[in-house]
C-alpha atoms as an extended CHARMM CRD file, in Angstrom:
* protein
*
       263  EXT
         1         1  MET       CA            -68.0470000000       10.4740000000      -15.3660000000  PROA      1               0.0000000000
         2         2  TYR       CA            -64.5720000000        9.2070000000      -15.1600000000  PROA      2               0.0000000000
         3         3  GLY       CA            -62.0960000000       11.9660000000      -15.1040000000  PROA      3               0.0000000000
         4         4  MET       CA            -65.1530000000       14.8150000000      -14.2770000000  PROA      4               0.0000000000
         5         5  GLY       CA            -65.4960000000       13.8590000000      -10.2130000000  PROA      5               0.0000000000
         6         6  ASP       CA            -65.7600000000       10.2710000000      -10.5680000000  PROA      6               0.0000000000
         7         7  GLU       CA            -62.5600000000        8.4470000000       -9.1250000000  PROA      7               0.0000000000
         8         8  THR       CA            -63.3090000000        4.9840000000       -8.8620000000  PROA      8               0.0000000000
         9         9  LEU       CA            -61.3020000000        4.1160000000      -11.6040000000  PROA      9               0.0000000000
        10        10  GLY       CA            -58.3990000000        5.9970000000      -10.5230000000  PROA      10              0.0000000000
        11        11  PRO       CA            -56.8590000000        9.3670000000      -10.3460000000  PROA      11              0.0000000000
        12        12  PRO       CA            -57.0750000000       11.8690000000      -13.4040000000  PROA      12              0.0000000000
        13        13  ARG       CA            -53.6420000000       11.5210000000      -13.9310000000  PROA      13              0.0000000000
        14        14  ASP       CA            -53.9520000000        7.8660000000      -15.3070000000  PROA      14              0.0000000000
        15        15  ILE       CA            -56.1610000000        8.8640000000      -17.9710000000  PROA      15              0.0000000000
        16        16  LYS       CA            -54.8180000000        7.5430000000      -21.3210000000  PROA      16              0.0000000000
        17        17  ILE       CA            -57.5360000000        9.2360000000      -23.9140000000  PROA      17              0.0000000000
        18        18  ARG       CA            -59.7340000000       12.1050000000      -23.4660000000  PROA      18              0.0000000000
        19        19  THR       CA            -61.9480000000       14.1080000000      -25.6390000000  PROA      19              0.0000000000
        20        20  GLU       CA            -63.5750000000       17.3810000000      -25.5210000000  PROA      20              0.0000000000
        21        21  ALA       CA            -66.4350000000       18.7140000000      -27.1460000000  PROA      21              0.0000000000
        22        22  VAL       CA            -66.1410000000       16.2310000000      -30.3490000000  PROA      22              0.0000000000
        23        23  ASN       CA            -67.9780000000       16.7160000000      -33.2200000000  PROA      23              0.0000000000
        24        24  LEU       CA            -68.1230000000       14.6080000000      -35.9640000000  PROA      24              0.0000000000
        25        25  TYR       CA            -69.9060000000       14.9010000000      -39.4320000000  PROA      25              0.0000000000
        26        26  TYR       CA            -70.2380000000       12.5390000000      -42.5810000000  PROA      26              0.0000000000
        27        27  GLY       CA            -71.0340000000       15.3540000000      -45.1780000000  PROA      27              0.0000000000
        28        28  ALA       CA            -74.0030000000       16.9740000000      -43.6120000000  PROA      28              0.0000000000
        29        29  PHE       CA            -75.1280000000       14.5040000000      -41.0610000000  PROA      29              0.0000000000
        30        30  HSD       CA            -73.9840000000       14.7020000000      -37.5880000000  PROA      30              0.0000000000
        31        31  ALA       CA            -72.6790000000       11.3950000000      -36.6210000000  PROA      31              0.0000000000
        32        32  LEU       CA            -71.2440000000       12.3240000000      -33.0690000000  PROA      32              0.0000000000
        33        33  GLY       CA            -72.5390000000       15.7270000000      -30.8300000000  PROA      33              0.0000000000
        34        34  ASP       CA            -70.3290000000       16.8150000000      -28.3590000000  PROA      34              0.0000000000
        35        35  ILE       CA            -68.5540000000       14.0520000000      -26.8740000000  PROA      35              0.0000000000
        36        36  THR       CA            -66.7210000000       14.9280000000      -23.8780000000  PROA      36              0.0000000000
        37        37  PHE       CA            -65.3180000000       12.0930000000      -21.9530000000  PROA      37              0.0000000000
        38        38  ALA       CA            -62.3300000000       10.0150000000      -20.4610000000  PROA      38              0.0000000000
        39        39  ILE       CA            -60.9690000000        7.0270000000      -21.0040000000  PROA      39              0.0000000000
        40        40  PRO       CA            -58.7290000000        5.4310000000      -17.9880000000  PROA      40              0.0000000000
        41        41  ALA       CA            -55.4510000000        3.6720000000      -18.6730000000  PROA      41              0.0000000000
        42        42  ARG       CA            -54.7930000000        0.1570000000      -18.1890000000  PROA      42              0.0000000000
        43        43  ALA       CA            -58.6890000000       -0.6900000000      -18.1380000000  PROA      43              0.0000000000
        44        44  ILE       CA            -61.1150000000       -1.7910000000      -20.4370000000  PROA      44              0.0000000000
        45        45  THR       CA            -63.7840000000        0.7730000000      -21.1400000000  PROA      45              0.0000000000
        46        46  ALA       CA            -67.0340000000       -0.7550000000      -23.1150000000  PROA      46              0.0000000000
        47        47  ILE       CA            -68.7150000000        1.2030000000      -25.5380000000  PROA      47              0.0000000000
        48        48  ILE       CA            -72.4370000000       -0.0150000000      -25.8110000000  PROA      48              0.0000000000
        49        49  GLY       CA            -75.3740000000        1.2590000000      -27.9030000000  PROA      49              0.0000000000
        50        50  PRO       CA            -77.6750000000        0.2210000000      -30.4000000000  PROA      50              0.0000000000
        51        51  SER       CA            -76.7520000000       -0.0860000000      -34.1740000000  PROA      51              0.0000000000
        52        52  GLY       CA            -76.0780000000        3.1850000000      -35.8600000000  PROA      52              0.0000000000
        53        53  CYS       CA            -75.8270000000        4.9020000000      -32.7370000000  PROA      53              0.0000000000
        54        54  GLY       CA            -71.8960000000        5.9520000000      -33.4470000000  PROA      54              0.0000000000
        55        55  LYS       CA            -69.8640000000        3.5750000000      -31.4890000000  PROA      55              0.0000000000
        56        56  SER       CA            -67.6310000000        2.4200000000      -34.1680000000  PROA      56              0.0000000000
        57        57  THR       CA            -67.3050000000        5.8060000000      -35.4580000000  PROA      57              0.0000000000
        58        58  LEU       CA            -66.0650000000        7.0040000000      -32.1030000000  PROA      58              0.0000000000
        59        59  LEU       CA            -63.5450000000        4.0870000000      -31.9580000000  PROA      59              0.0000000000
        60        60  ARG       CA            -61.9800000000        5.0480000000      -35.0250000000  PROA      60              0.0000000000
        61        61  LEU       CA            -61.6140000000        8.7180000000      -33.9560000000  PROA      61              0.0000000000
        62        62  PHE       CA            -58.9470000000        7.7550000000      -31.8460000000  PROA      62              0.0000000000
        63        63  ASN       CA            -56.5380000000        6.3540000000      -34.8690000000  PROA      63              0.0000000000
        64        64  ARG       CA            -57.7930000000        8.8450000000      -37.0090000000  PROA      64              0.0000000000
        65        65  MET       CA            -59.0750000000        5.8480000000      -39.2220000000  PROA      65              0.0000000000
        66        66  ASN       CA            -62.6250000000        8.1300000000      -40.4060000000  PROA      66              0.0000000000
        67        67  ASP       CA            -59.6170000000       10.2110000000      -42.1400000000  PROA      67              0.0000000000
        68        68  LEU       CA            -59.9840000000        7.6030000000      -44.6820000000  PROA      68              0.0000000000
        69        69  ILE       CA            -63.4370000000        8.3430000000      -45.4970000000  PROA      69              0.0000000000
        70        70  PRO       CA            -64.4360000000       10.9800000000      -48.0360000000  PROA      70              0.0000000000
        71        71  GLY       CA            -66.4250000000       13.9180000000      -46.4600000000  PROA      71              0.0000000000
        72        72  VAL       CA            -65.7030000000       13.7030000000      -43.0450000000  PROA      72              0.0000000000
        73        73  ALA       CA            -65.0540000000       16.6650000000      -40.8180000000  PROA      73              0.0000000000
        74        74  VAL       CA            -64.0810000000       16.6120000000      -36.9530000000  PROA      74              0.0000000000
        75        75  ASP       CA            -64.1270000000       19.5550000000      -34.7420000000  PROA      75              0.0000000000
        76        76  GLY       CA            -63.1350000000       19.7850000000      -31.0180000000  PROA      76              0.0000000000
        77        77  GLY       CA            -60.4560000000       17.9870000000      -29.0880000000  PROA      77              0.0000000000
        78        78  VAL       CA            -59.2180000000       14.4690000000      -29.1250000000  PROA      78              0.0000000000
        79        79  PHE       CA            -55.8630000000       13.7030000000      -26.8650000000  PROA      79              0.0000000000
        80        80  LEU       CA            -53.6400000000       10.7850000000      -26.3980000000  PROA      80              0.0000000000
        81        81  ASN       CA            -51.4880000000       10.9700000000      -23.1130000000  PROA      81              0.0000000000
        82        82  GLY       CA            -52.3860000000       14.9330000000      -23.2550000000  PROA      82              0.0000000000
        83        83  GLU       CA            -51.0930000000       15.5280000000      -27.0690000000  PROA      83              0.0000000000
        84        84  PRO       CA            -53.7520000000       16.7400000000      -29.7800000000  PROA      84              0.0000000000
        85        85  VAL       CA            -54.9560000000       13.3960000000      -32.0660000000  PROA      85              0.0000000000
        86        86  TYR       CA            -55.9910000000       15.9810000000      -34.5040000000  PROA      86              0.0000000000
        87        87  GLY       CA            -52.8050000000       18.4130000000      -34.4680000000  PROA      87              0.0000000000
        88        88  LYS       CA            -51.5980000000       19.9430000000      -37.5890000000  PROA      88              0.0000000000
        89        89  ASP       CA            -48.0680000000       18.0360000000      -36.7870000000  PROA      89              0.0000000000
        90        90  THR       CA            -49.6310000000       14.5570000000      -35.5110000000  PROA      90              0.0000000000
        91        91  ASP       CA            -47.6800000000       11.8460000000      -37.6160000000  PROA      91              0.0000000000
        92        92  VAL       CA            -50.6540000000        9.8290000000      -38.1700000000  PROA      92              0.0000000000
        93        93  VAL       CA            -48.2950000000        6.7090000000      -38.9090000000  PROA      93              0.0000000000
        94        94  SER       CA            -46.8570000000        7.0310000000      -35.5140000000  PROA      94              0.0000000000
        95        95  LEU       CA            -50.2440000000        7.5710000000      -34.2140000000  PROA      95              0.0000000000
        96        96  ARG       CA            -51.5710000000        4.3160000000      -35.4400000000  PROA      96              0.0000000000
        97        97  ARG       CA            -48.6450000000        2.6430000000      -33.8320000000  PROA      97              0.0000000000
        98        98  LYS       CA            -49.6150000000        3.7420000000      -30.6590000000  PROA      98              0.0000000000
        99        99  VAL       CA            -53.1340000000        2.7490000000      -31.2220000000  PROA      99              0.0000000000
       100       100  GLY       CA            -53.9180000000       -0.4760000000      -32.3000000000  PROA      100             0.0000000000
       101       101  MET       CA            -57.2560000000       -1.6790000000      -33.9840000000  PROA      101             0.0000000000
       102       102  VAL       CA            -58.8540000000       -5.3400000000      -34.1490000000  PROA      102             0.0000000000
       103       103  PHE       CA            -61.8930000000       -5.2180000000      -36.3390000000  PROA      103             0.0000000000
       104       104  GLN       CA            -65.1240000000       -7.3250000000      -35.9460000000  PROA      104             0.0000000000
       105       105  LYS       CA            -63.6740000000       -9.6900000000      -38.5630000000  PROA      105             0.0000000000
       106       106  PRO       CA            -60.3460000000      -11.2640000000      -38.3160000000  PROA      106             0.0000000000
       107       107  ASN       CA            -58.3770000000       -9.4660000000      -41.2230000000  PROA      107             0.0000000000
       108       108  VAL       CA            -55.4150000000      -12.1370000000      -41.6040000000  PROA      108             0.0000000000
       109       109  PHE       CA            -52.9540000000      -10.9420000000      -44.1410000000  PROA      109             0.0000000000
       110       110  PRO       CA            -52.5380000000      -13.4740000000      -46.8870000000  PROA      110             0.0000000000
       111       111  SER       CA            -49.2140000000      -14.4080000000      -45.8460000000  PROA      111             0.0000000000
       112       112  SER       CA            -47.4560000000      -16.8360000000      -43.5800000000  PROA      112             0.0000000000
       113       113  ILE       CA            -48.5040000000      -16.7590000000      -39.4250000000  PROA      113             0.0000000000
       114       114  TYR       CA            -44.9980000000      -15.2920000000      -38.8900000000  PROA      114             0.0000000000
       115       115  GLU       CA            -45.1390000000      -12.6570000000      -41.3710000000  PROA      115             0.0000000000
       116       116  ASN       CA            -48.5400000000      -11.6240000000      -40.3260000000  PROA      116             0.0000000000
       117       117  ILE       CA            -46.8040000000      -10.6590000000      -36.9900000000  PROA      117             0.0000000000
       118       118  VAL       CA            -43.4450000000       -9.0280000000      -38.2470000000  PROA      118             0.0000000000
       119       119  THR       CA            -44.8240000000       -6.6390000000      -41.1370000000  PROA      119             0.0000000000
       120       120  GLY       CA            -46.0290000000       -3.8860000000      -38.7460000000  PROA      120             0.0000000000
       121       121  PRO       CA            -42.3450000000       -3.9090000000      -36.4400000000  PROA      121             0.0000000000
       122       122  LYS       CA            -40.5260000000       -4.3370000000      -40.0630000000  PROA      122             0.0000000000
       123       123  HSD       CA            -42.5570000000       -1.1860000000      -41.2560000000  PROA      123             0.0000000000
       124       124  HSD       CA            -41.2510000000        0.7020000000      -38.5100000000  PROA      124             0.0000000000
       125       125  GLY       CA            -37.6450000000       -0.0910000000      -38.9750000000  PROA      125             0.0000000000
       126       126  VAL       CA            -36.9860000000       -3.3080000000      -37.0940000000  PROA      126             0.0000000000
       127       127  LYS       CA            -34.3480000000       -5.4250000000      -39.5250000000  PROA      127             0.0000000000
       128       128  ASP       CA            -32.4790000000       -7.4630000000      -37.1340000000  PROA      128             0.0000000000
       129       129  LYS       CA            -34.0020000000      -11.3080000000      -37.6220000000  PROA      129             0.0000000000
       130       130  ARG       CA            -33.0400000000      -12.4410000000      -34.2320000000  PROA      130             0.0000000000
       131       131  ALA       CA            -35.1840000000       -9.4720000000      -33.0560000000  PROA      131             0.0000000000
       132       132  LEU       CA            -38.2440000000      -10.1060000000      -35.3000000000  PROA      132             0.0000000000
       133       133  GLN       CA            -38.5470000000      -13.6650000000      -34.2380000000  PROA      133             0.0000000000
       134       134  GLU       CA            -38.2460000000      -12.4390000000      -30.1830000000  PROA      134             0.0000000000
       135       135  ILE       CA            -41.0140000000      -10.2540000000      -31.2500000000  PROA      135             0.0000000000
       136       136  ALA       CA            -43.0800000000      -12.8340000000      -32.8970000000  PROA      136             0.0000000000
       137       137  GLU       CA            -42.8940000000      -15.3720000000      -30.0080000000  PROA      137             0.0000000000
       138       138  ARG       CA            -43.3300000000      -12.6560000000      -27.3170000000  PROA      138             0.0000000000
       139       139  SER       CA            -46.9630000000      -11.2820000000      -29.2500000000  PROA      139             0.0000000000
       140       140  LEU       CA            -48.0420000000      -14.9570000000      -30.2310000000  PROA      140             0.0000000000
       141       141  SER       CA            -47.4080000000      -15.8100000000      -26.3730000000  PROA      141             0.0000000000
       142       142  GLN       CA            -49.2020000000      -12.6160000000      -25.0840000000  PROA      142             0.0000000000
       143       143  VAL       CA            -52.3190000000      -14.1380000000      -26.9300000000  PROA      143             0.0000000000
       144       144  ALA       CA            -51.8570000000      -17.4140000000      -25.7760000000  PROA      144             0.0000000000
       145       145  LEU       CA            -51.2750000000      -18.5020000000      -29.6090000000  PROA      145             0.0000000000
       146       146  TRP       CA            -47.3350000000      -19.8600000000      -29.3160000000  PROA      146             0.0000000000
       147       147  ASP       CA            -47.9230000000      -23.0040000000      -28.4770000000  PROA      147             0.0000000000
       148       148  GLU       CA            -50.4090000000      -23.6080000000      -31.1880000000  PROA      148             0.0000000000
       149       149  VAL       CA            -48.4590000000      -22.0750000000      -34.1740000000  PROA      149             0.0000000000
       150       150  LYS       CA            -44.5900000000      -22.4930000000      -33.3750000000  PROA      150             0.0000000000
       151       151  ASP       CA            -44.1270000000      -25.5360000000      -35.4370000000  PROA      151             0.0000000000
       152       152  ILE       CA            -46.4320000000      -23.8890000000      -38.5520000000  PROA      152             0.0000000000
       153       153  LEU       CA            -45.1110000000      -20.3120000000      -38.1800000000  PROA      153             0.0000000000
       154       154  SER       CA            -44.2730000000      -20.5180000000      -42.0900000000  PROA      154             0.0000000000
       155       155  LYS       CA            -47.9510000000      -21.8070000000      -42.7250000000  PROA      155             0.0000000000
       156       156  PRO       CA            -50.7150000000      -19.2890000000      -43.8900000000  PROA      156             0.0000000000
       157       157  GLY       CA            -52.4730000000      -17.4440000000      -41.4750000000  PROA      157             0.0000000000
       158       158  GLN       CA            -55.6460000000      -17.5260000000      -43.1110000000  PROA      158             0.0000000000
       159       159  GLY       CA            -55.7210000000      -21.3960000000      -42.3610000000  PROA      159             0.0000000000
       160       160  LEU       CA            -56.0310000000      -20.9640000000      -39.1290000000  PROA      160             0.0000000000
       161       161  ALA       CA            -59.6790000000      -21.3550000000      -37.3580000000  PROA      161             0.0000000000
       162       162  THR       CA            -61.3470000000      -18.1770000000      -36.8400000000  PROA      162             0.0000000000
       163       163  GLY       CA            -60.7780000000      -17.6150000000      -33.1180000000  PROA      163             0.0000000000
       164       164  GLN       CA            -57.1130000000      -18.3870000000      -33.8430000000  PROA      164             0.0000000000
       165       165  GLN       CA            -57.1400000000      -15.9340000000      -36.6050000000  PROA      165             0.0000000000
       166       166  GLN       CA            -58.4000000000      -13.2490000000      -34.2590000000  PROA      166             0.0000000000
       167       167  ARG       CA            -55.9940000000      -13.8790000000      -31.8310000000  PROA      167             0.0000000000
       168       168  LEU       CA            -53.3390000000      -13.8030000000      -34.5870000000  PROA      168             0.0000000000
       169       169  CYS       CA            -54.7730000000      -10.1690000000      -35.3800000000  PROA      169             0.0000000000
       170       170  ILE       CA            -54.7600000000       -9.0290000000      -31.7240000000  PROA      170             0.0000000000
       171       171  ALA       CA            -51.0980000000      -10.1220000000      -31.7120000000  PROA      171             0.0000000000
       172       172  ARG       CA            -50.2980000000       -8.6890000000      -34.7410000000  PROA      172             0.0000000000
       173       173  ALA       CA            -51.7360000000       -5.6320000000      -33.1720000000  PROA      173             0.0000000000
       174       174  LEU       CA            -49.5900000000       -6.1440000000      -29.9810000000  PROA      174             0.0000000000
       175       175  ALA       CA            -46.2520000000       -6.6480000000      -31.6510000000  PROA      175             0.0000000000
       176       176  VAL       CA            -45.8910000000       -2.7270000000      -32.4140000000  PROA      176             0.0000000000
       177       177  GLU       CA            -46.1540000000       -2.1870000000      -28.6820000000  PROA      177             0.0000000000
       178       178  PRO       CA            -49.1280000000        0.2610000000      -28.9680000000  PROA      178             0.0000000000
       179       179  ASP       CA            -50.3540000000        2.3610000000      -25.9020000000  PROA      179             0.0000000000
       180       180  VAL       CA            -53.9090000000        1.4140000000      -26.5940000000  PROA      180             0.0000000000
       181       181  LEU       CA            -55.9960000000       -1.6730000000      -28.4470000000  PROA      181             0.0000000000
       182       182  LEU       CA            -59.1060000000       -0.3420000000      -29.9910000000  PROA      182             0.0000000000
       183       183  MET       CA            -61.5700000000       -3.5630000000      -30.1780000000  PROA      183             0.0000000000
       184       184  ASP       CA            -64.3790000000       -3.1480000000      -32.5850000000  PROA      184             0.0000000000
       185       185  GLU       CA            -67.1850000000       -6.0690000000      -31.8690000000  PROA      185             0.0000000000
       186       186  PRO       CA            -63.9890000000       -8.7080000000      -31.9040000000  PROA      186             0.0000000000
       187       187  THR       CA            -65.9890000000      -11.5800000000      -30.3900000000  PROA      187             0.0000000000
       188       188  SER       CA            -69.1610000000      -11.2510000000      -32.4280000000  PROA      188             0.0000000000
       189       189  ALA       CA            -68.2530000000      -13.6590000000      -35.0570000000  PROA      189             0.0000000000
       190       190  LEU       CA            -66.7650000000      -15.9870000000      -32.6820000000  PROA      190             0.0000000000
       191       191  ASP       CA            -68.1080000000      -19.2300000000      -31.1400000000  PROA      191             0.0000000000
       192       192  PRO       CA            -68.3500000000      -19.2880000000      -27.4960000000  PROA      192             0.0000000000
       193       193  ILE       CA            -65.6090000000      -20.9690000000      -26.6620000000  PROA      193             0.0000000000
       194       194  SER       CA            -63.4200000000      -18.2710000000      -28.9360000000  PROA      194             0.0000000000
       195       195  THR       CA            -65.1880000000      -15.8800000000      -27.6330000000  PROA      195             0.0000000000
       196       196  SER       CA            -64.3000000000      -16.7020000000      -23.7640000000  PROA      196             0.0000000000
       197       197  ARG       CA            -60.9290000000      -16.8890000000      -24.7880000000  PROA      197             0.0000000000
       198       198  ILE       CA            -60.6420000000      -13.2020000000      -26.0900000000  PROA      198             0.0000000000
       199       199  GLU       CA            -62.9870000000      -12.1020000000      -23.0550000000  PROA      199             0.0000000000
       200       200  GLU       CA            -59.7890000000      -13.8670000000      -20.7340000000  PROA      200             0.0000000000
       201       201  LEU       CA            -57.0570000000      -12.0870000000      -22.9690000000  PROA      201             0.0000000000
       202       202  ALA       CA            -58.4710000000       -8.7310000000      -23.1580000000  PROA      202             0.0000000000
       203       203  SER       CA            -59.0270000000       -9.2460000000      -18.9870000000  PROA      203             0.0000000000
       204       204  GLU       CA            -54.9880000000       -9.8030000000      -19.2730000000  PROA      204             0.0000000000
       205       205  LEU       CA            -53.5080000000       -7.2440000000      -21.3920000000  PROA      205             0.0000000000
       206       206  LYS       CA            -55.3610000000       -4.6260000000      -19.7290000000  PROA      206             0.0000000000
       207       207  LYS       CA            -52.2810000000       -4.9320000000      -17.0470000000  PROA      207             0.0000000000
       208       208  GLN       CA            -50.0540000000       -3.6570000000      -19.4820000000  PROA      208             0.0000000000
       209       209  TYR       CA            -52.5290000000       -1.8390000000      -21.9400000000  PROA      209             0.0000000000
       210       210  THR       CA            -55.6420000000        0.6020000000      -22.2790000000  PROA      210             0.0000000000
       211       211  ILE       CA            -58.3770000000       -1.0060000000      -23.9370000000  PROA      211             0.0000000000
       212       212  VAL       CA            -61.6020000000        0.0240000000      -25.4000000000  PROA      212             0.0000000000
       213       213  ILE       CA            -64.0250000000       -1.9900000000      -26.8740000000  PROA      213             0.0000000000
       214       214  VAL       CA            -67.3060000000       -1.7970000000      -28.7230000000  PROA      214             0.0000000000
       215       215  THR       CA            -69.7860000000       -4.5710000000      -28.0830000000  PROA      215             0.0000000000
       216       216  HSD       CA            -73.5560000000       -5.1540000000      -28.6430000000  PROA      216             0.0000000000
       217       217  ASN       CA            -73.1350000000       -7.9940000000      -25.9140000000  PROA      217             0.0000000000
       218       218  MET       CA            -74.2400000000       -6.1740000000      -22.5060000000  PROA      218             0.0000000000
       219       219  GLN       CA            -73.2370000000       -9.6660000000      -20.6770000000  PROA      219             0.0000000000
       220       220  GLN       CA            -69.5850000000       -9.1780000000      -22.1130000000  PROA      220             0.0000000000
       221       221  ALA       CA            -69.5770000000       -5.4780000000      -21.1950000000  PROA      221             0.0000000000
       222       222  VAL       CA            -70.1910000000       -6.4690000000      -17.5530000000  PROA      222             0.0000000000
       223       223  ARG       CA            -67.8710000000       -9.2940000000      -17.5500000000  PROA      223             0.0000000000
       224       224  ILE       CA            -64.8060000000       -7.7420000000      -18.5290000000  PROA      224             0.0000000000
       225       225  SER       CA            -65.1840000000       -3.9860000000      -18.7090000000  PROA      225             0.0000000000
       226       226  ASP       CA            -64.1830000000       -1.2810000000      -15.7530000000  PROA      226             0.0000000000
       227       227  GLN       CA            -66.0540000000        1.4020000000      -17.1230000000  PROA      227             0.0000000000
       228       228  THR       CA            -68.9630000000        1.6310000000      -19.8880000000  PROA      228             0.0000000000
       229       229  ALA       CA            -70.0930000000        4.6290000000      -22.0560000000  PROA      229             0.0000000000
       230       230  PHE       CA            -73.7330000000        4.3710000000      -23.7600000000  PROA      230             0.0000000000
       231       231  PHE       CA            -74.3150000000        6.1290000000      -26.9110000000  PROA      231             0.0000000000
       232       232  LEU       CA            -77.3770000000        6.6790000000      -28.2160000000  PROA      232             0.0000000000
       233       233  LEU       CA            -77.9390000000        8.7720000000      -31.9720000000  PROA      233             0.0000000000
       234       234  GLY       CA            -74.5880000000        9.9610000000      -31.5980000000  PROA      234             0.0000000000
       235       235  ASP       CA            -74.7420000000       11.0420000000      -27.9690000000  PROA      235             0.0000000000
       236       236  LEU       CA            -72.8300000000       10.0640000000      -25.1370000000  PROA      236             0.0000000000
       237       237  VAL       CA            -75.8670000000        9.2910000000      -22.7970000000  PROA      237             0.0000000000
       238       238  GLU       CA            -73.7810000000        8.0960000000      -19.8540000000  PROA      238             0.0000000000
       239       239  CYS       CA            -70.4970000000        7.1900000000      -18.7610000000  PROA      239             0.0000000000
       240       240  ALA       CA            -69.6660000000        5.5070000000      -15.3430000000  PROA      240             0.0000000000
       241       241  GLN       CA            -68.0850000000        2.4680000000      -13.8380000000  PROA      241             0.0000000000
       242       242  THR       CA            -69.6290000000       -0.7900000000      -15.1220000000  PROA      242             0.0000000000
       243       243  GLU       CA            -71.0300000000       -1.8560000000      -12.4850000000  PROA      243             0.0000000000
       244       244  ARG       CA            -72.5070000000        1.4670000000      -11.6120000000  PROA      244             0.0000000000
       245       245  LEU       CA            -73.9820000000        1.9910000000      -15.1820000000  PROA      245             0.0000000000
       246       246  PHE       CA            -75.7920000000       -1.6250000000      -15.0960000000  PROA      246             0.0000000000
       247       247  SER       CA            -77.1050000000       -1.4910000000      -11.5790000000  PROA      247             0.0000000000
       248       248  ILE       CA            -77.6540000000        2.3540000000      -11.0010000000  PROA      248             0.0000000000
       249       249  PRO       CA            -77.9140000000        4.3790000000      -14.2650000000  PROA      249             0.0000000000
       250       250  ALA       CA            -78.3710000000        8.0540000000      -14.0270000000  PROA      250             0.0000000000
       251       251  ASP       CA            -80.3410000000        8.1690000000      -17.1120000000  PROA      251             0.0000000000
       252       252  LYS       CA            -83.7520000000        6.5710000000      -17.8650000000  PROA      252             0.0000000000
       253       253  ARG       CA            -82.4930000000        6.1040000000      -21.5610000000  PROA      253             0.0000000000
       254       254  THR       CA            -79.6980000000        3.5490000000      -20.2530000000  PROA      254             0.0000000000
       255       255  GLU       CA            -82.2230000000        2.0360000000      -17.8370000000  PROA      255             0.0000000000
       256       256  ASP       CA            -84.5140000000        1.4310000000      -20.9440000000  PROA      256             0.0000000000
       257       257  TYR       CA            -81.4380000000       -0.1000000000      -22.9690000000  PROA      257             0.0000000000
       258       258  ILE       CA            -80.2240000000       -2.1860000000      -20.9570000000  PROA      258             0.0000000000
       259       259  THR       CA            -83.4390000000       -3.6860000000      -19.9170000000  PROA      259             0.0000000000
       260       260  GLY       CA            -84.2470000000       -4.5030000000      -23.3910000000  PROA      260             0.0000000000
       261       261  ARG       CA            -87.0400000000       -1.8090000000      -23.6200000000  PROA      261             0.0000000000
       262       262  PHE       CA            -85.3170000000       -1.0740000000      -27.0510000000  PROA      262             0.0000000000
       263       263  GLY       CA            -82.0480000000       -1.8770000000      -29.1970000000  PROA      263             0.0000000000
């Protein structure tokens, strides 16, 4: 497990997020049990496992989106850059700027392409029109969308093709310059060509950002991730370098899942 003796992804000082004995409850339901692992900086960590095993719940732990669900209780430690995510003095608005999220289906705002990008920076105090224009161009260029939309920035974002909409959502997340990008099944609603573009984009973005991706597509995890964590029934079964986990899994449950015996 990275940060606990496995140095294949870099030294421990490169850890971006770590959890220590985290438990999460939805009322009486124990959704995550004693989760301890680490996410390296400037790498892609894939979270795999069958439906309902807690993958998306884990992802929402990192930017406290679970706070929005009534009856949720969390104990244990979650740390971003060594600072507690669930500390009493944690500024949740600031946290969510640092930890952006892209959802399964593109959640494009009902506004122009340009406004989709600059809404976040405006919220965080950027008012200068030139600065906002530079942010829009930079963010759209990062997702290889600028050349496709630069002449239609005033058009509704919801008018773009689905794959373009998902890249727009990623650009919107990048516009506030986060540390971490969470991606929850970002290609499940996309065609193979759009899926390939998102995967290529993620591989490029990891040079600057830490990426955590939930995916049902194990081939996708193999193609783009550096580290993979396998979850089952709310438990972290195994976390290792992706090539190692898929070639010589340490746990029989992992082997059974990746070879299709269940899930």
